[in-house]
N, C-alpha and C positions, 0 to 999 in steps of 0.2 A: 180318470180324466186323462186324455192324451193331448199332445201339443196342438193338434188340429182343432179340437173342441175348444181348447183354451184360446186360440187365436180368434175363432169365431165369436166366442163370448166377449173377448176384448173388443172386437170390432163392434158388436152390439152395444157395449157399454159406452164407448167413447166415439164411435162413428169414424174411427181412424183407419189407417191402412193395416189390415191384419197381417199382411206379409212382413211388415216391419217387426211386429211382436214375434212372429214365428222365426224369422231370420235371427234376430238378436238372441232369443232364448235357445234356439237350436244350435247356433254357432258357438255358444259359450257354455253349453250344458256340460256338467261333470258326470262321470259314469254313475249310474244308479239314480240320477236326479229325475224327479217326476213332478208335474204341476200339481198344486193343491187347490188354489183358488185365485181368482183374478178380480180386480175391481178397478174403477176409474178413480183418479185422484189428480191433483195438480201440485207441482212443486211451488215453493215460495217464489214470489215475484213472477208467476206465470198467470196468464189470463184464461187459458183453456186447459182441459184435462188431458192427461196421458193415461197410461195403463200401469197399474201396480200389480205385479205378478208374484205370488207366493209359491215357491217350490219346496221340495223336501230339503233343499240345501241352502237356498238363498231367497232374498227378497229383491226383486228387480223392478226398477222404474224405467219405462220406455216411453219416450215422446219423440215424435218426428221432429227432426231439426235440433234436438238436444242430446248431449252425451248420455249414454245409458248409465244408470246408477245401480250397482249390484252390491248388496250387503249380505255377506255370508252369515247364516243363522248361528253358526258355532261361535261367531264373534260378537253376537248381540248380548249386551249386558242389561238393557232395560227397554221396555215397551210401555209407552204412555198414551192415553186417549183423552181427548177433551173436545169440547164444542165451543164455538163462538158465533156471534151473529154474522160477522163478516166472512169468516173462513169455513163455516159449517163444521163437519167432523174433522178433527185434526189428529193425526197419528204421528207420534215422535218416537224415533228409534235411536238408541244410543248403542254404539258398537265400537269395537277396537278400531275400525276404519274411520270413525268419526260419528258426529251426530247428524241425523237426517230427519226431515219433517215434511209431511205431505198434508195438504188441506183438501177440503171438499171431497173427502173419501166416501164413496158410495157404500152404504151398509156398514158404516164404521165399526159399531160394536161387534158385529159378527166377524168382520175381517180381523179385528184385533184379537178376538178369542182364538181364531184359527192360527194367527201369527204366534201367539203365546204358546199354543200347543206345539207348533212346529219348532219353536226355539227350544222348548223343553225336550222334544224328541231329538233334536240335533245335539243337545248337551248330553243326553243319555248315550247316543251313538258314539260320541267322542270319548266318553268315559269307558265304554265297553271295548273300544278299539285298542288293539295291542299298542303299547307305547314303546317307541324305540329307546334303546339304552342311552342314557344321557352321557355325553362325553365328559371325561374328567377335566374340569377347568376350574380355575379360581373364580369366585364370585366377582362380579363387576364392582360391587360395593360391599362393605362389611356388613355382617349381621343378616337379619331377616330381609332387609331391603334388597340386597344382592341376590338372594335366593328368589325373591318375588320377580325381580327383573329377568333372571335366567328362565324362570317358569314362563313368564310372558313371552320372551323371545322364542322359546321352544314351541309355544302354542302358535305364535305368528308363523314360524317356519313350517309347521305342520299344515296350517291353512294355506300358505303359499304353495307348498308342494302339491296339495290337493287341488290347486287351481281356484280356490275360493277367494284368493286375493291376487290382484294384478301386481306386477313389479312395482308400480308407482304406489299403490295402496300399502304394500308390504314395507317399502322404504319409509313412507310417511309414518305408518304406525310404529315401526321400529324406532324412528327418531323420537316420536312422542314418548314412547316407553322409556327410552334411555335418558332423555332430557328431564323426565319427571313431569 
């Protein structure tokens, strides 16, 4: 699937401006990123659907007039699926960058299955990537806790350098990690 097909599909799903999806995803794509699947969904406290785009590197929510939400797959720690009478299919994603939830997800079970596969693939790519040598530094806190914080900071820095986290997301995630 290429970006043009993805934008056409998004337009068919939500009846929105396909140029918005194409521009957002094209302008922020990282090298080697490719679309996987797209569906319609709405964020909490929204009345109409936007577009939820799964790529090989991120999950991106695009809605006209709203800030774009991009969740790097390498930072995803949990994916949950549920249904409710009011919200329809609900997808909840917990990541280093925070918790995200979308409602009224079209074809929810199939989308979640693809999302879980993509998260697993991102984790495998990260494990196989050569790791830079860790700088010699004293742990922030004593014992295993300090080691875990340093590991988390290194992972955040890698995601930030790869363009998967914005400066704001990186700063917020780093603060959450350090403050516990």
